[in-house]
N, CA, C and O atoms as a Tripos MOL2 file, in Angstrom:
@<TRIPOS>MOLECULE
protein
  288   287    72     0     0
PROTEIN
NO_CHARGES

@<TRIPOS>ATOM
      1 N         -33.7140  -12.4090    1.1170 N.3       1 UNK1
      2 CA        -34.7720  -11.9240    1.1240 C.3       1 UNK1
      3 C         -35.1380  -11.6630    2.5020 C.2       1 UNK1
      4 O         -36.2330  -11.2320    2.8650 O.2       1 UNK1
      5 N         -34.0820  -11.9710    3.3000 N.am      2 UNK2
      6 CA        -33.8310  -11.2640    4.8150 C.3       2 UNK2
      7 C         -33.8350   -9.6350    4.9790 C.2       2 UNK2
      8 O         -34.5720   -8.7870    5.4810 O.2       2 UNK2
      9 N         -32.0400   -9.6980    3.9540 N.am      3 UNK3
     10 CA        -32.2280   -8.4870    3.9560 C.3       3 UNK3
     11 C         -33.1000   -7.2160    3.4050 C.2       3 UNK3
     12 O         -33.2490   -6.0870    3.8750 O.2       3 UNK3
     13 N         -33.6210   -7.8420    2.2220 N.am      4 UNK4
     14 CA        -34.5780   -6.6790    1.3020 C.3       4 UNK4
     15 C         -35.8460   -6.7790    2.7110 C.2       4 UNK4
     16 O         -36.1400   -5.5980    2.8950 O.2       4 UNK4
     17 N         -36.7450   -7.7240    3.8120 N.am      5 UNK5
     18 CA        -37.2410   -7.8230    4.6970 C.3       5 UNK5
     19 C         -37.3520   -6.3120    5.6730 C.2       5 UNK5
     20 O         -38.1990   -5.4860    6.0140 O.2       5 UNK5
     21 N         -35.8220   -6.6140    5.8480 N.am      6 UNK6
     22 CA        -35.6280   -5.6120    7.1510 C.3       6 UNK6
     23 C         -35.4600   -4.1290    6.3110 C.2       6 UNK6
     24 O         -35.6540   -3.0820    6.9290 O.2       6 UNK6
     25 N         -35.1180   -4.1090    4.9810 N.am      7 UNK7
     26 CA        -34.8700   -2.7620    4.2640 C.3       7 UNK7
     27 C         -36.2220   -1.9560    4.0300 C.2       7 UNK7
     28 O         -36.4950   -0.7560    4.0320 O.2       7 UNK7
     29 N         -37.0990   -3.3560    3.7850 N.am      8 UNK8
     30 CA        -38.2540   -2.5340    3.7290 C.3       8 UNK8
     31 C         -39.0020   -1.9790    4.9050 C.2       8 UNK8
     32 O         -39.9330   -1.1740    4.8890 O.2       8 UNK8
     33 N         -38.3690   -2.6140    6.0220 N.am      9 UNK9
     34 CA        -39.5430   -2.4380    7.4080 C.3       9 UNK9
     35 C         -38.7550   -1.1070    7.4240 C.2       9 UNK9
     36 O         -39.4340   -0.0810    7.3990 O.2       9 UNK9
     37 N         -37.5610   -1.0060    7.4570 N.am     10 UNK10
     38 CA        -36.8000    0.6090    7.8100 C.3      10 UNK10
     39 C         -37.6950    1.9290    6.9910 C.2      10 UNK10
     40 O         -38.3150    2.9470    7.3000 O.2      10 UNK10
     41 N         -37.3010    1.1620    5.7640 N.am     11 UNK11
     42 CA        -37.8480    2.4120    4.4070 C.3      11 UNK11
     43 C         -39.0430    2.4070    4.8080 C.2      11 UNK11
     44 O         -39.1800    3.5700    5.1880 O.2      11 UNK11
     45 N         -40.5170    1.6150    5.0760 N.am     12 UNK12
     46 CA        -41.7050    1.8720    5.5910 C.3      12 UNK12
     47 C         -41.9240    2.8220    6.2370 C.2      12 UNK12
     48 O         -42.5590    3.8120    5.8750 O.2      12 UNK12
     49 N         -41.1990    2.5460    7.7350 N.am     13 UNK13
     50 CA        -41.2710    3.3800    8.6870 C.3      13 UNK13
     51 C         -40.9110    4.7080    9.0100 C.2      13 UNK13
     52 O         -41.4120    5.4900    9.8180 O.2      13 UNK13
     53 N         -39.7270    4.8540    8.0540 N.am     14 UNK14
     54 CA        -39.1440    6.4550    7.9910 C.3      14 UNK14
     55 C         -39.8330    7.0750    6.8820 C.2      14 UNK14
     56 O         -40.1210    8.2710    6.9190 O.2      14 UNK14
     57 N         -40.1540    6.2330    5.7610 N.am     15 UNK15
     58 CA        -41.2540    6.5790    5.1000 C.3      15 UNK15
     59 C         -42.4500    7.6860    5.2920 C.2      15 UNK15
     60 O         -42.7150    8.7530    4.7370 O.2      15 UNK15
     61 N         -43.0890    6.8540    6.4300 N.am     16 UNK16
     62 CA        -44.3520    6.6230    7.0810 C.3      16 UNK16
     63 C         -43.7020    8.5600    7.7170 C.2      16 UNK16
     64 O         -44.0250    9.6050    7.1530 O.2      16 UNK16
     65 N         -42.9860    8.4750    8.6940 N.am     17 UNK17
     66 CA        -43.0060    9.6920    9.2380 C.3      17 UNK17
     67 C         -41.9960   10.6500    8.3860 C.2      17 UNK17
     68 O         -42.1030   11.8630    8.5680 O.2      17 UNK17
     69 N         -41.6070   10.4570    8.0200 N.am     18 UNK18
     70 CA        -41.2750   12.0340    6.7230 C.3      18 UNK18
     71 C         -42.1260   12.3170    6.3950 C.2      18 UNK18
     72 O         -42.5980   13.3080    6.9520 O.2      18 UNK18
     73 N         -42.7860   11.7910    5.4810 N.am     19 UNK19
     74 CA        -44.1600   11.9970    4.6250 C.3      19 UNK19
     75 C         -45.1540   12.4610    5.6620 C.2      19 UNK19
     76 O         -45.5840   13.5670    5.3330 O.2      19 UNK19
     77 N         -45.5600   12.1260    6.5330 N.am     20 UNK20
     78 CA        -46.3600   12.6340    7.5180 C.3      20 UNK20
     79 C         -45.3940   14.0010    8.3680 C.2      20 UNK20
     80 O         -46.0540   14.5810    9.2300 O.2      20 UNK20
     81 N         -44.7690   14.2210    8.2840 N.am     21 UNK21
     82 CA        -44.0510   15.4470    8.7600 C.3      21 UNK21
     83 C         -43.9360   16.8650    8.1230 C.2      21 UNK21
     84 O         -43.8820   17.9710    8.6610 O.2      21 UNK21
     85 N         -43.9100   16.4100    6.5090 N.am     22 UNK22
     86 CA        -43.6230   16.6270    5.1660 C.3      22 UNK22
     87 C         -45.4470   17.5500    5.0250 C.2      22 UNK22
     88 O         -45.7860   18.7340    5.0120 O.2      22 UNK22
     89 N         -46.1580   16.3010    4.9480 N.am     23 UNK23
     90 CA        -48.1190   17.0340    4.8500 C.3      23 UNK23
     91 C         -48.4640   17.7770    6.0020 C.2      23 UNK23
     92 O         -49.2110   18.7510    5.9040 O.2      23 UNK23
     93 N         -47.8590   17.3090    7.3880 N.am     24 UNK24
     94 CA        -48.1670   18.3250    8.3770 C.3      24 UNK24
     95 C         -47.7050   19.4860    8.3170 C.2      24 UNK24
     96 O         -48.4520   20.4160    8.6210 O.2      24 UNK24
     97 N         -46.2670   19.7610    7.8830 N.am     25 UNK25
     98 CA        -45.8190   21.1380    7.5440 C.3      25 UNK25
     99 C         -46.3680   22.1500    5.9080 C.2      25 UNK25
    100 O         -46.3720   23.3780    6.0000 O.2      25 UNK25
    101 N         -46.6710   21.6660    4.9160 N.am     26 UNK26
    102 CA        -47.4100   22.4280    4.1420 C.3      26 UNK26
    103 C         -48.9070   22.2500    3.8990 C.2      26 UNK26
    104 O         -49.3180   23.2600    3.3270 O.2      26 UNK26
    105 N         -49.9360   21.3200    4.1190 N.am     27 UNK27
    106 CA        -51.2230   21.7780    4.4280 C.3      27 UNK27
    107 C         -51.4080   21.1370    5.7400 C.2      27 UNK27
    108 O         -50.8240   20.3510    6.4860 O.2      27 UNK27
    109 N         -52.9750   22.1440    5.6490 N.am     28 UNK28
    110 CA        -53.2390   21.9190    7.2830 C.3      28 UNK28
    111 C         -54.8990   21.0720    6.9070 C.2      28 UNK28
    112 O         -55.9000   21.6210    7.3660 O.2      28 UNK28
    113 N         -54.9860   20.4290    6.5000 N.am     29 UNK29
    114 CA        -55.8890   19.1980    6.0280 C.3      29 UNK29
    115 C         -55.7080   18.4500    4.6610 C.2      29 UNK29
    116 O         -56.0820   18.7470    3.5260 O.2      29 UNK29
    117 N         -54.9420   17.2790    5.1980 N.am     30 UNK30
    118 CA        -54.4300   16.1530    3.8500 C.3      30 UNK30
    119 C         -54.7270   14.8980    4.5460 C.2      30 UNK30
    120 O         -54.9110   14.8430    5.7620 O.2      30 UNK30
    121 N         -54.7800   13.6820    3.5920 N.am     31 UNK31
    122 CA        -54.9620   12.4580    3.7150 C.3      31 UNK31
    123 C         -54.4080   11.8020    4.1080 C.2      31 UNK31
    124 O         -53.4820   11.4260    3.3890 O.2      31 UNK31
    125 N         -54.5160   11.1900    5.4420 N.am     32 UNK32
    126 CA        -53.7690   10.0360    5.8330 C.3      32 UNK32
    127 C         -53.0380    9.0600    4.7860 C.2      32 UNK32
    128 O         -53.7220    9.0030    3.7640 O.2      32 UNK32
    129 N         -51.7010    8.1530    4.6840 N.am     33 UNK33
    130 CA        -51.7140    7.3220    4.0790 C.3      33 UNK33
    131 C         -51.7350    5.7450    4.7990 C.2      33 UNK33
    132 O         -51.4320    5.3460    5.9240 O.2      33 UNK33
    133 N         -52.1470    5.2020    3.8070 N.am     34 UNK34
    134 CA        -52.9960    3.6670    3.8430 C.3      34 UNK34
    135 C         -51.6310    2.6850    3.8520 C.2      34 UNK34
    136 O         -50.4960    3.0910    3.6010 O.2      34 UNK34
    137 N         -52.0080    1.2490    4.2110 N.am     35 UNK35
    138 CA        -51.8910    0.1270    3.6210 C.3      35 UNK35
    139 C         -51.1790    0.4200    2.5710 C.2      35 UNK35
    140 O         -49.9580    0.5070    2.7010 O.2      35 UNK35
    141 N         -51.9310    0.6830    1.0310 N.am     36 UNK36
    142 CA        -51.3780    0.2200   -0.2460 C.3      36 UNK36
    143 C         -50.4640    1.1250   -0.6510 C.2      36 UNK36
    144 O         -49.7630    0.9520   -1.6480 O.2      36 UNK36
    145 N         -50.3980    2.4490    0.3170 N.am     37 UNK37
    146 CA        -49.3560    3.3430   -0.1000 C.3      37 UNK37
    147 C         -47.6800    2.4370   -0.2920 C.2      37 UNK37
    148 O         -46.9590    2.1780   -1.2560 O.2      37 UNK37
    149 N         -47.6120    2.1830    1.1740 N.am     38 UNK38
    150 CA        -46.8410    0.9000    1.3790 C.3      38 UNK38
    151 C         -46.7980   -0.8480    1.0650 C.2      38 UNK38
    152 O         -45.8270   -1.5710    0.8440 O.2      38 UNK38
    153 N         -47.7630   -1.0620    1.1210 N.am     39 UNK39
    154 CA        -47.8060   -2.5630    1.4750 C.3      39 UNK39
    155 C         -48.0560   -2.9480   -0.4000 C.2      39 UNK39
    156 O         -47.6640   -4.0860   -0.6550 O.2      39 UNK39
    157 N         -48.6190   -2.1860   -1.6370 N.am     40 UNK40
    158 CA        -48.2110   -2.3760   -2.4620 C.3      40 UNK40
    159 C         -46.5330   -2.5090   -3.5300 C.2      40 UNK40
    160 O         -46.0750   -3.2660   -4.3860 O.2      40 UNK40
    161 N         -46.1270   -1.3190   -2.8310 N.am     41 UNK41
    162 CA        -44.3660   -1.5500   -4.0100 C.3      41 UNK41
    163 C         -43.5820   -1.9510   -2.8480 C.2      41 UNK41
    164 O         -42.4240   -1.5380   -2.9150 O.2      41 UNK41
    165 N         -43.9380   -2.8310   -1.4900 N.am     42 UNK42
    166 CA        -43.3640   -3.9200   -1.4290 C.3      42 UNK42
    167 C         -43.6680   -5.6180   -1.5480 C.2      42 UNK42
    168 O         -42.7550   -6.4380   -1.6440 O.2      42 UNK42
    169 N         -45.2110   -6.0000   -1.5200 N.am     43 UNK43
    170 CA        -44.6550   -6.9540   -2.5860 C.3      43 UNK43
    171 C         -44.6820   -7.2110   -4.0010 C.2      43 UNK43
    172 O         -44.8250   -8.3390   -4.4720 O.2      43 UNK43
    173 N         -44.5160   -5.9410   -4.8160 N.am     44 UNK44
    174 CA        -44.0140   -5.8370   -5.9820 C.3      44 UNK44
    175 C         -42.3350   -5.7910   -6.3160 C.2      44 UNK44
    176 O         -41.7350   -6.0910   -7.3480 O.2      44 UNK44
    177 N         -41.8550   -5.3050   -5.0470 N.am     45 UNK45
    178 CA        -40.3370   -5.4130   -5.0460 C.3      45 UNK45
    179 C         -39.8290   -7.1850   -4.5590 C.2      45 UNK45
    180 O         -38.8540   -7.7650   -5.0360 O.2      45 UNK45
    181 N         -40.7520   -7.7450   -3.5510 N.am     46 UNK46
    182 CA        -40.8480   -8.9840   -3.4400 C.3      46 UNK46
    183 C         -41.0510  -10.3200   -4.5580 C.2      46 UNK46
    184 O         -40.6590  -11.4860   -4.6160 O.2      46 UNK46
    185 N         -41.7200   -9.6030   -5.2120 N.am     47 UNK47
    186 CA        -41.7570  -10.1090   -6.5900 C.3      47 UNK47
    187 C         -40.8790  -10.5020   -7.3520 C.2      47 UNK47
    188 O         -40.3250  -11.5970   -7.4530 O.2      47 UNK47
    189 N         -40.7030   -9.0490   -8.1880 N.am     48 UNK48
    190 CA        -39.4450   -9.3930   -8.5980 C.3      48 UNK48
    191 C         -38.3520   -9.5750   -8.5100 C.2      48 UNK48
    192 O         -37.6080   -9.4370   -9.4810 O.2      48 UNK48
    193 N         -37.7590  -10.0790   -6.8640 N.am     49 UNK49
    194 CA        -37.0170  -10.2230   -6.0440 C.3      49 UNK49
    195 C         -36.7220  -11.6930   -6.4460 C.2      49 UNK49
    196 O         -35.7940  -12.3100   -6.9680 O.2      49 UNK49
    197 N         -38.2640  -12.0240   -5.8300 N.am     50 UNK50
    198 CA        -37.9620  -13.9280   -6.4390 C.3      50 UNK50
    199 C         -37.9700  -14.0810   -7.6600 C.2      50 UNK50
    200 O         -36.9950  -14.7380   -8.0250 O.2      50 UNK50
    201 N         -38.7470  -13.7180   -8.6120 N.am     51 UNK51
    202 CA        -38.1480  -13.9560   -9.9900 C.3      51 UNK51
    203 C         -36.6700  -13.7720  -10.1300 C.2      51 UNK51
    204 O         -35.9720  -14.7390  -10.4370 O.2      51 UNK51
    205 N         -36.1000  -12.4770   -9.9040 N.am     52 UNK52
    206 CA        -34.8670  -12.5740  -10.2400 C.3      52 UNK52
    207 C         -34.2410  -13.7680   -9.5520 C.2      52 UNK52
    208 O         -33.4400  -14.5310  -10.0920 O.2      52 UNK52
    209 N         -34.6160  -13.8440   -8.4910 N.am     53 UNK53
    210 CA        -33.2260  -15.0920   -7.5280 C.3      53 UNK53
    211 C         -33.6330  -16.7250   -8.0060 C.2      53 UNK53
    212 O         -32.8380  -17.6610   -8.0970 O.2      53 UNK53
    213 N         -35.4390  -16.7600   -8.3340 N.am     54 UNK54
    214 CA        -35.0690  -18.1080   -9.0340 C.3      54 UNK54
    215 C         -35.0990  -18.1340  -10.1640 C.2      54 UNK54
    216 O         -35.7600  -19.1310  -10.4550 O.2      54 UNK54
    217 N         -34.6770  -17.4740  -11.3360 N.am     55 UNK55
    218 CA        -34.0940  -17.4780  -12.7240 C.3      55 UNK55
    219 C         -32.7250  -17.3800  -12.5170 C.2      55 UNK55
    220 O         -32.1150  -17.5300  -13.5760 O.2      55 UNK55
    221 N         -31.9490  -17.1690  -11.4760 N.am     56 UNK56
    222 CA        -30.7510  -17.4500  -11.1630 C.3      56 UNK56
    223 C         -30.6120  -18.8330  -10.9150 C.2      56 UNK56
    224 O         -30.2040  -19.8480  -11.4810 O.2      56 UNK56
    225 N         -31.0590  -18.5110   -9.9580 N.am     57 UNK57
    226 CA        -31.0280  -20.7430   -9.4560 C.3      57 UNK57
    227 C         -31.1760  -21.3110  -10.7060 C.2      57 UNK57
    228 O         -30.3230  -22.1300  -11.0480 O.2      57 UNK57
    229 N         -32.2130  -21.0100  -11.5660 N.am     58 UNK58
    230 CA        -32.5880  -22.6740  -12.2150 C.3      58 UNK58
    231 C         -31.6880  -22.1910  -13.1950 C.2      58 UNK58
    232 O         -31.7590  -23.1060  -14.0150 O.2      58 UNK58
    233 N         -30.7640  -21.2430  -13.7380 N.am     59 UNK59
    234 CA        -29.6840  -20.9880  -14.6010 C.3      59 UNK59
    235 C         -28.5020  -21.5560  -14.2720 C.2      59 UNK59
    236 O         -27.6820  -21.8220  -15.1500 O.2      59 UNK59
    237 N         -28.2100  -21.8780  -12.6250 N.am     60 UNK60
    238 CA        -27.2260  -22.9380  -12.1390 C.3      60 UNK60
    239 C         -27.4970  -23.7840  -12.1210 C.2      60 UNK60
    240 O         -26.5690  -24.5930  -12.1530 O.2      60 UNK60
    241 N         -28.8970  -24.3650  -12.0590 N.am     61 UNK61
    242 CA        -29.2710  -25.6180  -12.4370 C.3      61 UNK61
    243 C         -28.8190  -26.2200  -13.5490 C.2      61 UNK61
    244 O         -27.7640  -26.8290  -13.7270 O.2      61 UNK61
    245 N         -29.6050  -26.0240  -14.1960 N.am     62 UNK62
    246 CA        -29.7030  -26.2040  -15.5740 C.3      62 UNK62
    247 C         -27.8360  -26.8770  -16.8450 C.2      62 UNK62
    248 O         -27.6250  -27.6090  -17.8120 O.2      62 UNK62
    249 N         -26.8180  -25.7300  -15.6420 N.am     63 UNK63
    250 CA        -25.6850  -25.6830  -16.0430 C.3      63 UNK63
    251 C         -25.3070  -27.6380  -16.2000 C.2      63 UNK63
    252 O         -25.6950  -28.4930  -15.4040 O.2      63 UNK63
    253 N         -24.6500  -27.8230  -17.1860 N.am     64 UNK64
    254 CA        -23.9680  -28.9270  -16.9610 C.3      64 UNK64
    255 C         -22.6530  -29.1540  -16.3370 C.2      64 UNK64
    256 O         -21.8980  -29.5690  -17.2170 O.2      64 UNK64
    257 N         -21.9560  -29.0510  -15.0290 N.am     65 UNK65
    258 CA        -20.7560  -29.6580  -14.3020 C.3      65 UNK65
    259 C         -19.8900  -29.9600  -14.8740 C.2      65 UNK65
    260 O         -18.8080  -29.5320  -14.4720 O.2      65 UNK65
    261 N         -19.9040  -30.6450  -15.8230 N.am     66 UNK66
    262 CA        -18.6650  -30.5740  -16.7420 C.3      66 UNK66
    263 C         -18.1560  -29.1520  -17.5660 C.2      66 UNK66
    264 O         -17.0350  -28.7650  -17.8970 O.2      66 UNK66
    265 N         -19.0280  -28.7780  -17.6720 N.am     67 UNK67
    266 CA        -18.8470  -27.7700  -18.2840 C.3      67 UNK67
    267 C         -17.5680  -26.3890  -18.4470 C.2      67 UNK67
    268 O         -16.8270  -25.8440  -19.2650 O.2      67 UNK67
    269 N         -18.1840  -26.3510  -16.3630 N.am     68 UNK68
    270 CA        -17.5360  -25.4160  -15.4570 C.3      68 UNK68
    271 C         -16.1390  -26.0840  -14.8900 C.2      68 UNK68
    272 O         -15.1350  -25.4450  -14.5740 O.2      68 UNK68
    273 N         -16.2870  -27.3840  -14.8370 N.am     69 UNK69
    274 CA        -14.6920  -28.3420  -14.4860 C.3      69 UNK69
    275 C         -14.0630  -27.6870  -15.0100 C.2      69 UNK69
    276 O         -13.1860  -26.9980  -14.4880 O.2      69 UNK69
    277 N         -14.5520  -27.7550  -17.0860 N.am     70 UNK70
    278 CA        -13.2820  -28.3190  -18.0930 C.3      70 UNK70
    279 C         -12.4620  -26.7170  -18.4500 C.2      70 UNK70
    280 O         -11.4380  -26.7100  -19.1340 O.2      70 UNK70
    281 N         -12.9330  -25.7020  -18.0130 N.am     71 UNK71
    282 CA        -12.1090  -24.5440  -17.7300 C.3      71 UNK71
    283 C         -11.7990  -24.6880  -16.6490 C.2      71 UNK71
    284 O         -11.9890  -25.9030  -16.6790 O.2      71 UNK71
    285 N         -11.4910  -24.5290  -15.7200 N.am     72 UNK72
    286 CA        -10.9150  -24.3710  -14.8830 C.3      72 UNK72
    287 C          -9.2990  -25.0590  -14.8320 C.2      72 UNK72
    288 O          -8.5850  -24.8870  -13.8440 O.2      72 UNK72
@<TRIPOS>BOND
     1     1     2 1
     2     2     3 1
     3     3     4 2
     4     3     5 am
     5     5     6 1
     6     6     7 1
     7     7     8 2
     8     7     9 am
     9     9    10 1
    10    10    11 1
    11    11    12 2
    12    11    13 am
    13    13    14 1
    14    14    15 1
    15    15    16 2
    16    15    17 am
    17    17    18 1
    18    18    19 1
    19    19    20 2
    20    19    21 am
    21    21    22 1
    22    22    23 1
    23    23    24 2
    24    23    25 am
    25    25    26 1
    26    26    27 1
    27    27    28 2
    28    27    29 am
    29    29    30 1
    30    30    31 1
    31    31    32 2
    32    31    33 am
    33    33    34 1
    34    34    35 1
    35    35    36 2
    36    35    37 am
    37    37    38 1
    38    38    39 1
    39    39    40 2
    40    39    41 am
    41    41    42 1
    42    42    43 1
    43    43    44 2
    44    43    45 am
    45    45    46 1
    46    46    47 1
    47    47    48 2
    48    47    49 am
    49    49    50 1
    50    50    51 1
    51    51    52 2
    52    51    53 am
    53    53    54 1
    54    54    55 1
    55    55    56 2
    56    55    57 am
    57    57    58 1
    58    58    59 1
    59    59    60 2
    60    59    61 am
    61    61    62 1
    62    62    63 1
    63    63    64 2
    64    63    65 am
    65    65    66 1
    66    66    67 1
    67    67    68 2
    68    67    69 am
    69    69    70 1
    70    70    71 1
    71    71    72 2
    72    71    73 am
    73    73    74 1
    74    74    75 1
    75    75    76 2
    76    75    77 am
    77    77    78 1
    78    78    79 1
    79    79    80 2
    80    79    81 am
    81    81    82 1
    82    82    83 1
    83    83    84 2
    84    83    85 am
    85    85    86 1
    86    86    87 1
    87    87    88 2
    88    87    89 am
    89    89    90 1
    90    90    91 1
    91    91    92 2
    92    91    93 am
    93    93    94 1
    94    94    95 1
    95    95    96 2
    96    95    97 am
    97    97    98 1
    98    98    99 1
    99    99   100 2
   100    99   101 am
   101   101   102 1
   102   102   103 1
   103   103   104 2
   104   103   105 am
   105   105   106 1
   106   106   107 1
   107   107   108 2
   108   107   109 am
   109   109   110 1
   110   110   111 1
   111   111   112 2
   112   111   113 am
   113   113   114 1
   114   114   115 1
   115   115   116 2
   116   115   117 am
   117   117   118 1
   118   118   119 1
   119   119   120 2
   120   119   121 am
   121   121   122 1
   122   122   123 1
   123   123   124 2
   124   123   125 am
   125   125   126 1
   126   126   127 1
   127   127   128 2
   128   127   129 am
   129   129   130 1
   130   130   131 1
   131   131   132 2
   132   131   133 am
   133   133   134 1
   134   134   135 1
   135   135   136 2
   136   135   137 am
   137   137   138 1
   138   138   139 1
   139   139   140 2
   140   139   141 am
   141   141   142 1
   142   142   143 1
   143   143   144 2
   144   143   145 am
   145   145   146 1
   146   146   147 1
   147   147   148 2
   148   147   149 am
   149   149   150 1
   150   150   151 1
   151   151   152 2
   152   151   153 am
   153   153   154 1
   154   154   155 1
   155   155   156 2
   156   155   157 am
   157   157   158 1
   158   158   159 1
   159   159   160 2
   160   159   161 am
   161   161   162 1
   162   162   163 1
   163   163   164 2
   164   163   165 am
   165   165   166 1
   166   166   167 1
   167   167   168 2
   168   167   169 am
   169   169   170 1
   170   170   171 1
   171   171   172 2
   172   171   173 am
   173   173   174 1
   174   174   175 1
   175   175   176 2
   176   175   177 am
   177   177   178 1
   178   178   179 1
   179   179   180 2
   180   179   181 am
   181   181   182 1
   182   182   183 1
   183   183   184 2
   184   183   185 am
   185   185   186 1
   186   186   187 1
   187   187   188 2
   188   187   189 am
   189   189   190 1
   190   190   191 1
   191   191   192 2
   192   191   193 am
   193   193   194 1
   194   194   195 1
   195   195   196 2
   196   195   197 am
   197   197   198 1
   198   198   199 1
   199   199   200 2
   200   199   201 am
   201   201   202 1
   202   202   203 1
   203   203   204 2
   204   203   205 am
   205   205   206 1
   206   206   207 1
   207   207   208 2
   208   207   209 am
   209   209   210 1
   210   210   211 1
   211   211   212 2
   212   211   213 am
   213   213   214 1
   214   214   215 1
   215   215   216 2
   216   215   217 am
   217   217   218 1
   218   218   219 1
   219   219   220 2
   220   219   221 am
   221   221   222 1
   222   222   223 1
   223   223   224 2
   224   223   225 am
   225   225   226 1
   226   226   227 1
   227   227   228 2
   228   227   229 am
   229   229   230 1
   230   230   231 1
   231   231   232 2
   232   231   233 am
   233   233   234 1
   234   234   235 1
   235   235   236 2
   236   235   237 am
   237   237   238 1
   238   238   239 1
   239   239   240 2
   240   239   241 am
   241   241   242 1
   242   242   243 1
   243   243   244 2
   244   243   245 am
   245   245   246 1
   246   246   247 1
   247   247   248 2
   248   247   249 am
   249   249   250 1
   250   250   251 1
   251   251   252 2
   252   251   253 am
   253   253   254 1
   254   254   255 1
   255   255   256 2
   256   255   257 am
   257   257   258 1
   258   258   259 1
   259   259   260 2
   260   259   261 am
   261   261   262 1
   262   262   263 1
   263   263   264 2
   264   263   265 am
   265   265   266 1
   266   266   267 1
   267   267   268 2
   268   267   269 am
   269   269   270 1
   270   270   271 1
   271   271   272 2
   272   271   273 am
   273   273   274 1
   274   274   275 1
   275   275   276 2
   276   275   277 am
   277   277   278 1
   278   278   279 1
   279   279   280 2
   280   279   281 am
   281   281   282 1
   282   282   283 1
   283   283   284 2
   284   283   285 am
   285   285   286 1
   286   286   287 1
   287   287   288 2
@<TRIPOS>SUBSTRUCTURE
     1 UNK1         2 RESIDUE 1 A UNK
     2 UNK2         6 RESIDUE 1 A UNK
     3 UNK3        10 RESIDUE 1 A UNK
     4 UNK4        14 RESIDUE 1 A UNK
     5 UNK5        18 RESIDUE 1 A UNK
     6 UNK6        22 RESIDUE 1 A UNK
     7 UNK7        26 RESIDUE 1 A UNK
     8 UNK8        30 RESIDUE 1 A UNK
     9 UNK9        34 RESIDUE 1 A UNK
    10 UNK10       38 RESIDUE 1 A UNK
    11 UNK11       42 RESIDUE 1 A UNK
    12 UNK12       46 RESIDUE 1 A UNK
    13 UNK13       50 RESIDUE 1 A UNK
    14 UNK14       54 RESIDUE 1 A UNK
    15 UNK15       58 RESIDUE 1 A UNK
    16 UNK16       62 RESIDUE 1 A UNK
    17 UNK17       66 RESIDUE 1 A UNK
    18 UNK18       70 RESIDUE 1 A UNK
    19 UNK19       74 RESIDUE 1 A UNK
    20 UNK20       78 RESIDUE 1 A UNK
    21 UNK21       82 RESIDUE 1 A UNK
    22 UNK22       86 RESIDUE 1 A UNK
    23 UNK23       90 RESIDUE 1 A UNK
    24 UNK24       94 RESIDUE 1 A UNK
    25 UNK25       98 RESIDUE 1 A UNK
    26 UNK26      102 RESIDUE 1 A UNK
    27 UNK27      106 RESIDUE 1 A UNK
    28 UNK28      110 RESIDUE 1 A UNK
    29 UNK29      114 RESIDUE 1 A UNK
    30 UNK30      118 RESIDUE 1 A UNK
    31 UNK31      122 RESIDUE 1 A UNK
    32 UNK32      126 RESIDUE 1 A UNK
    33 UNK33      130 RESIDUE 1 A UNK
    34 UNK34      134 RESIDUE 1 A UNK
    35 UNK35      138 RESIDUE 1 A UNK
    36 UNK36      142 RESIDUE 1 A UNK
    37 UNK37      146 RESIDUE 1 A UNK
    38 UNK38      150 RESIDUE 1 A UNK
    39 UNK39      154 RESIDUE 1 A UNK
    40 UNK40      158 RESIDUE 1 A UNK
    41 UNK41      162 RESIDUE 1 A UNK
    42 UNK42      166 RESIDUE 1 A UNK
    43 UNK43      170 RESIDUE 1 A UNK
    44 UNK44      174 RESIDUE 1 A UNK
    45 UNK45      178 RESIDUE 1 A UNK
    46 UNK46      182 RESIDUE 1 A UNK
    47 UNK47      186 RESIDUE 1 A UNK
    48 UNK48      190 RESIDUE 1 A UNK
    49 UNK49      194 RESIDUE 1 A UNK
    50 UNK50      198 RESIDUE 1 A UNK
    51 UNK51      202 RESIDUE 1 A UNK
    52 UNK52      206 RESIDUE 1 A UNK
    53 UNK53      210 RESIDUE 1 A UNK
    54 UNK54      214 RESIDUE 1 A UNK
    55 UNK55      218 RESIDUE 1 A UNK
    56 UNK56      222 RESIDUE 1 A UNK
    57 UNK57      226 RESIDUE 1 A UNK
    58 UNK58      230 RESIDUE 1 A UNK
    59 UNK59      234 RESIDUE 1 A UNK
    60 UNK60      238 RESIDUE 1 A UNK
    61 UNK61      242 RESIDUE 1 A UNK
    62 UNK62      246 RESIDUE 1 A UNK
    63 UNK63      250 RESIDUE 1 A UNK
    64 UNK64      254 RESIDUE 1 A UNK
    65 UNK65      258 RESIDUE 1 A UNK
    66 UNK66      262 RESIDUE 1 A UNK
    67 UNK67      266 RESIDUE 1 A UNK
    68 UNK68      270 RESIDUE 1 A UNK
    69 UNK69      274 RESIDUE 1 A UNK
    70 UNK70      278 RESIDUE 1 A UNK
    71 UNK71      282 RESIDUE 1 A UNK
    72 UNK72      286 RESIDUE 1 A UNK
């Protein structure tokens, strides 16, 4: 989650400045980006990551340790 937080912060700042420069070079009048443009995708990414990590933790916790030791 730490790596995901760092990459989200870097991506948001980079995306904000790059999209602002692009909009400024193409149009004279444009609508600025807001929290929804960056916040919702980050929240969706964190939810998907939490579900994926939680599923893997559950799979590991529900296994019988004897089965893993038997094949080693």
